[in-house]
C-alpha positions in Angstrom: 12.6 78.9 2.3 16.0 79.7 0.7 16.0 79.0 -3.0 19.0 77.3 -4.5 21.3 79.5 -6.5 20.9 79.0 -10.2 24.0 78.2 -12.2 25.3 81.1 -14.3 25.4 79.0 -17.4 23.1 76.1 -18.5 25.1 73.8 -20.8 22.3 73.5 -23.4 21.2 77.2 -23.3 20.1 79.8 -20.8 19.0 78.6 -17.4 15.7 80.3 -18.0 15.1 78.1 -21.0 15.8 75.0 -18.9 13.0 76.0 -16.6 10.3 76.3 -19.3 7.9 73.8 -20.7 5.3 73.8 -23.5 1.7 74.5 -22.4 0.7 71.0 -23.5 3.3 69.3 -21.4 2.6 71.5 -18.4 -1.1 70.9 -18.8 -0.7 67.1 -19.0 1.5 67.2 -15.8 -1.1 69.2 -13.9 -3.8 66.8 -14.9 -2.0 63.6 -14.2 0.1 64.4 -11.2 -0.9 65.3 -7.6 0.0 68.8 -6.5 2.8 67.3 -4.3 4.2 65.4 -7.3 4.0 68.4 -9.6 5.7 70.7 -7.1 8.5 68.1 -6.5 9.1 67.8 -10.2 9.4 71.6 -10.7 11.7 71.8 -7.6 14.0 69.1 -9.1 14.1 71.1 -12.4 15.4 74.1 -10.5 17.9 72.0 -8.7 19.3 70.7 -11.9 20.5 74.2 -13.0 21.7 75.1 -9.5 25.1 74.6 -7.9 27.0 71.3 -8.6 26.2 69.8 -5.2 22.5 70.6 -5.6 22.5 69.3 -9.1 24.0 66.0 -7.8 21.3 65.7 -5.2 18.6 66.2 -7.9 20.2 63.6 -10.2 20.5 61.1 -7.3 16.8 61.5 -6.6 15.8 61.2 -10.2 17.9 58.0 -10.7 16.2 56.5 -7.7 12.8 57.5 -9.0 13.5 56.3 -12.6 14.8 52.8 -12.0 14.3 49.2 -13.0 12.3 47.0 -13.0 11.7 46.4 -15.7 15.3 46.3 -16.9 14.3 47.5 -20.4 13.6 50.3 -21.0 14.1 51.7 -17.4 17.8 50.9 -17.2 18.3 53.1 -20.2 16.0 55.9 -18.9 17.8 55.8 -15.6 21.1 56.3 -17.3 19.7 59.3 -19.2 18.7 61.0 -15.9 22.4 61.2 -15.1 23.0 63.3 -18.2 20.5 66.0 -17.2 20.3 68.9 -17.7 22.5 68.6 -20.8 20.8 65.9 -22.8 17.1 65.3 -22.8 15.8 63.6 -26.0 16.8 60.0 -25.2 15.3 60.2 -21.8 12.0 61.2 -23.3 12.2 58.3 -25.8 13.0 55.6 -23.2 10.4 56.9 -20.8 7.9 56.8 -23.6 9.0 53.2 -24.4 7.8 52.3 -20.9 4.3 53.7 -21.5 4.2 52.1 -24.9 5.2 48.7 -23.4 2.5 48.9 -20.7 -0.2 50.0 -23.2 0.6 46.9 -25.2 0.2 44.8 -22.1 -3.2 46.4 -21.5 -4.2 45.4 -25.0 -3.0 41.8 -24.4 -4.8 41.6 -21.1 -8.1 43.2 -22.0 -8.4 42.6 -25.7 -6.5 39.3 -26.0 -4.5 40.4 -29.0 -0.8 41.2 -29.4 0.1 44.6 -31.0 3.8 43.9 -30.7 5.0 46.1 -33.5 2.3 48.7 -33.6 3.2 52.3 -32.8 1.8 53.8 -29.5 -0.7 55.8 -31.4 -2.2 52.7 -33.1 -2.3 51.0 -29.7 -4.2 53.9 -28.2 -6.6 54.0 -31.1 -7.3 50.3 -30.6 -8.0 50.8 -26.9 -10.3 53.7 -27.7 -12.2 51.8 -30.4 -12.8 49.0 -27.9 -13.6 51.4 -25.1 -11.1 49.6 -23.0 -10.1 52.6 -20.9 -11.8 55.6 -19.4 -11.9 58.7 -21.7 -9.6 60.8 -19.4 -6.9 58.1 -19.5 -7.1 57.9 -23.3 -6.9 61.7 -23.6 -3.8 61.7 -21.4 -2.2 58.9 -23.5 -2.9 60.8 -26.7 -1.4 64.0 -25.3 1.6 62.1 -24.1 2.1 60.5 -27.5 1.5 63.7 -29.5 3.7 66.0 -27.5 6.3 63.8 -25.9 6.9 60.3 -27.3 6.4 60.8 -31.0 8.4 64.0 -31.1 11.1 62.4 -29.0 11.5 59.8 -31.7 10.8 61.7 -34.9 10.8 65.5 -34.5 14.2 67.1 -34.9 12.8 70.7 -35.4 13.3 73.1 -32.5 10.2 74.7 -31.2 9.9 78.4 -31.5 12.0 80.1 -28.8 14.3 77.1 -28.2 18.0 77.6 -29.0 19.5 74.2 -28.8 17.4 71.1 -27.9 13.9 69.9 -28.7 13.1 69.3 -25.0 14.1 71.2 -21.9 15.3 69.6 -18.7 12.1 70.7 -16.9 10.0 68.9 -19.6 12.1 65.8 -19.1 11.7 65.8 -15.3 7.9 66.4 -15.7 7.8 63.5 -18.2 9.5 61.2 -15.7 6.9 61.9 -13.1 4.0 61.7 -15.6 5.3 58.4 -17.1 5.5 56.7 -13.7 2.0 57.9 -12.8 0.5 56.8 -16.1 2.2 53.4 -15.8 0.8 53.1 -12.2 -2.7 53.8 -13.6 -2.4 51.5 -16.6 -1.1 48.6 -14.5 -4.5 48.6 -12.7 -5.9 47.3 -16.0 -3.0 45.2 -17.3 -2.1 43.5 -13.9 1.5 43.6 -15.0 4.3 42.2 -12.9 7.2 44.5 -11.9 9.5 42.8 -14.4 7.0 43.2 -17.2 7.3 39.5 -18.1 3.6 38.9 -17.5 2.6 38.8 -21.1 5.4 36.9 -22.7 8.2 39.5 -22.8 10.5 41.3 -20.5 
């Protein structure tokens, strides 16, 4: 199969940097995603740093994948997909907001309490303390929070070897796929509606 031609210049650094991910994020993606999903995510990452027409096709697919409902935060996450590969942090944050929201709905459904203002880490700790979710799901959520959501909100230091941004476009695409898969799993426990207005908010 003919590989798309990589763009000569990646707007936030070298194209080779755009196609890298930290071991932790790669490991999480390999654990959570099917082989087909993982391969599609990596293919879209390549397409984003290819010719303009190929990049447009990738963005179109990503904005279709990352789409409301719920309106908040997915409307914002969808908008950030259109800014790839140049901007990445806000996409990570809004995608993480979706996982955070569904985790809180899991707590409300299973534990009958409302952790509305608690950070995601505290929500995960509560779910773990009450053994509300299987160990593997809790481990995935902890990894997601430690290496994606929390750094997306608070860590403004560049990882070693990065020249411009905290997250690469490949990490952002992988996060989109991982986020939707985690939400799909979590909704089996929260029984959430598509609009996420099932536990008193939307």
